[in-house]
GUKOLTI-580263 format. One line per 5 residues: for each residue x, y, z of C-alpha. Coordinates in steps of 0.25 Angstrom, whole numbers, plus 5000, padded with zeros to 4 digits. Example, Ala and Ser with C-alpha at 12.3 -4.5 7.8 and 13.67 -1.06 7.14 Angstrom:
# GUKOLTI-580263
5049,4982,5031  5055,4996,5029
# end
This chain:
# GUKOLTI-580263
5047,4946,5117  5044,4932,5112  5054,4921,5117  5060,4914,5106  5073,4905,5104
5073,4908,5090  5086,4914,5084  5080,4928,5084  5091,4939,5082  5085,4953,5085
5093,4965,5080  5100,4973,5091  5090,4985,5087  5078,4976,5088  5082,4969,5101
5085,4983,5107  5071,4988,5102  5064,4976,5108  5070,4976,5121  5068,4991,5123
5053,4990,5118  5055,4999,5106  5046,4996,5093  5051,4985,5084  5045,4981,5070
5048,4968,5064  5049,4968,5048  5050,4956,5039  5061,4952,5030  5054,4945,5019
5050,4958,5012  5065,4961,5012  5070,4948,5007  5059,4943,4998  5048,4954,4997
5055,4966,4990  5065,4967,4979  5080,4971,4981  5084,4981,4984  5071,4987,4988
5069,4977,4999  5081,4982,5007  5077,4997,5006  5063,4993,5011  5068,4985,5022
5078,4996,5026  5066,5006,5025  5056,4999,5033  5067,4997,5045  5070,5012,5044
5055,5016,5044  5054,5009,5058  5067,5015,5063  5062,5028,5061  5049,5026,5069
5058,5021,5081  5055,5007,5078  5065,4995,5076  5063,4987,5064  5066,4972,5065
5067,4966,5051  5067,4951,5053  5075,4940,5046  5082,4928,5047  5097,4928,5045
5106,4916,5047  5097,4908,5055  5093,4920,5065  5080,4928,5065  5085,4942,5064
5074,4953,5070  5080,4965,5065  5090,4966,5054  5103,4974,5052  5105,4981,5039
5114,4970,5034  5104,4959,5038  5093,4967,5031  5101,4968,5018  5104,4953,5019
5089,4950,5019  5086,4960,5007  5098,4954,4999  5100,4940,5002  5094,4929,4993
5096,4918,5003  5086,4925,5013  5073,4916,5012  5060,4919,5017  5055,4914,5030
5042,4912,5037  5040,4906,5051  5041,4892,5046  5054,4894,5039  5061,4901,5051
5065,4888,5059  5072,4883,5047  5079,4896,5042  5084,4898,5056  5088,4884,5058
5096,4885,5045  5103,4898,5048  5096,4903,5036  5091,4918,5032  5077,4922,5029
5067,4934,5027  5056,4933,5037  5040,4933,5032  5029,4939,5040  5027,4927,5048
5042,4925,5052  5045,4939,5055  5032,4941,5064  5036,4928,5071  5051,4933,5073
5047,4947,5077  5037,4941,5087  5048,4932,5093  5058,4944,5094  5048,4952,5101
5043,4962,5090  5028,4966,5090  5027,4973,5077  5030,4968,5063  5028,4975,5050
5027,4968,5036  5020,4970,5022  5009,4960,5020  5006,4948,5028  5004,4934,5021
4991,4927,5023  4980,4917,5016  4984,4915,5002  4974,4915,4991  4968,4900,4989
4973,4897,5003  4961,4887,5005  4968,4879,4994  4983,4881,4996  4982,4884,5011
4992,4895,5009  4993,4905,5020  5005,4913,5025  5012,4910,5038  5010,4925,5042
4996,4922,5047  4999,4910,5056  5012,4917,5062  5005,4930,5064  4994,4922,5071
5004,4918,5082  5013,4930,5082  5009,4942,5092  5015,4954,5083  5009,4966,5075
5011,4964,5060  5009,4977,5051  5006,4972,5037  4999,4977,5025  4989,4966,5026
4992,4953,5018  4996,4952,5004  4985,4954,4994  4989,4941,4987  4983,4933,4998
4969,4930,5003  4966,4942,5011  4953,4939,5017  4957,4925,5021  4970,4931,5027
4962,4940,5036  4953,4928,5040  4966,4921,5044  4971,4933,5051  4958,4933,5060
4958,4917,5061  4973,4918,5067  4970,4929,5076  4979,4940,5070  4974,4954,5073
4972,4962,5061  4972,4978,5062  4970,4987,5051  4980,4999,5052  4971,5011,5049
4963,5002,5039  4950,4994,5039  4955,4986,5027  4965,4975,5027  4977,4979,5018
4982,4970,5006  4996,4973,5006  4998,4980,4993  4985,4986,4994  4978,4994,5006
4965,4987,5006  4964,4971,5004  4949,4972,5003  4947,4966,5017  4943,4973,5030
4950,4973,5043  4943,4972,5057  4952,4981,5066  4959,4994,5062  4969,5001,5070
4973,5016,5067  4987,5018,5075  4999,5010,5079  4995,5011,5094  4982,5003,5090
4990,4991,5085  4999,4992,5097  4987,4991,5106  4981,4979,5098  4995,4972,5100
4995,4975,5115  4981,4969,5116  4985,4956,5108  4997,4954,5117  4989,4957,5130
4980,4945,5124  4992,4936,5121  4988,4935,5106  4997,4928,5098  4993,4933,5084
4998,4945,5077  4992,4960,5075  4991,4962,5061  4991,4977,5057  4985,4978,5043
4992,4991,5038  4988,4994,5023  4998,5000,5013  4996,5015,5011  4985,5016,5000
4994,5026,4991  5005,5015,4991  4997,5002,4990  4997,4994,4976  4985,4999,4967
4973,4990,4972  4968,4988,4958  4982,4985,4952  4984,4975,4965  4971,4968,4963
4973,4966,4948  4988,4962,4950  4985,4953,4961  4974,4946,4953  4984,4943,4941
4995,4939,4950  4985,4928,4957  4982,4924,4943  4997,4923,4939  5000,4915,4951
4989,4905,4948  4993,4904,4934  5007,4899,4938  5002,4890,4948  5008,4896,4960
5004,4891,4974  5008,4893,4989  5020,4901,4992  5023,4904,4977  5011,4913,4976
5013,4924,4985  5027,4929,4980  5022,4927,4965  5010,4936,4968  5019,4946,4975
5029,4947,4964  5019,4946,4953  5011,4958,4959  5024,4966,4961  5028,4964,4947
5014,4967,4940  5013,4980,4948  5027,4985,4945  5032,4985,4959  5020,4992,4965
5016,4982,4974  5030,4981,4979  5029,4996,4983  5015,4993,4989  5022,4982,4997
5033,4991,5002  5023,5002,5006  5015,4992,5014  5027,4988,5022  5032,5001,5024
5018,5005,5029  5018,4993,5038  5032,4995,5045  5028,5009,5048  5015,5005,5054
5022,4994,5062  5033,5003,5068  5022,5013,5073  5014,5000,5079  5027,4995,5085
5030,5008,5092  5016,5009,5097  5017,4995,5103  5031,4999,5109  5024,5011,5117
5014,5002,5123  5024,4993,5129  5029,4996,5144
# end
């Protein structure tokens, strides 16, 4: 377990599971507070935790509440994250200020990965990663997810990166940053809403035990980068690829017409895609997250079996 003096508060359930060497999977809270509409957000959050418990895995949803980083939430805390309008979104750069001010925040991929690692958790499940934004050569807009994962030795199960990003450039950055990318039963890098982003993956694994073995070798080499398990959404639950491509092109044109830049672009695009697809993109999003949590639970179980 990583040493830390940060105000990290594991739940009793998580603390016991870690002490006993049982499998634990970290879950982010931004998708609950800011990614899904109410009341569906709380329903999905509860379902994801239940899915893990049914596998014999302890869920550790992470959030900052009243100046403390909670790793594992009670039912009341989960409801608070889902319903409280005062809960902001916090990446790693925001954590020191929010903690110092006694504030409350939902954690992004970057901050969830960091806090999970500090708590001693090896596996984290999310929807899609952030990455290099389109026109990044002009705007220098790149998600903090990439830099944080380059220095955080944790397994991250994700449905690739959001398709609104520059996927080829993101894959180049993942390579440069030393983040191992594994295709889970696929040779193609997934595109979040869709099964195939159009980009290949160098390395493929078939079973949770394969990922656990890769993690063990990464630890033996004392590598600091994450292992990204790219797990595509089921083809039957993906957003129709033709519809996806058309709506994405229209959304990009709309963002350009409104002169949107920087951090304003992503939420606009995601909201625009959701509205135009009549919620179909939201269904694909939830399907991707659920599939990732399922696989993450299996990987955490396999990793726990490898430990003495």
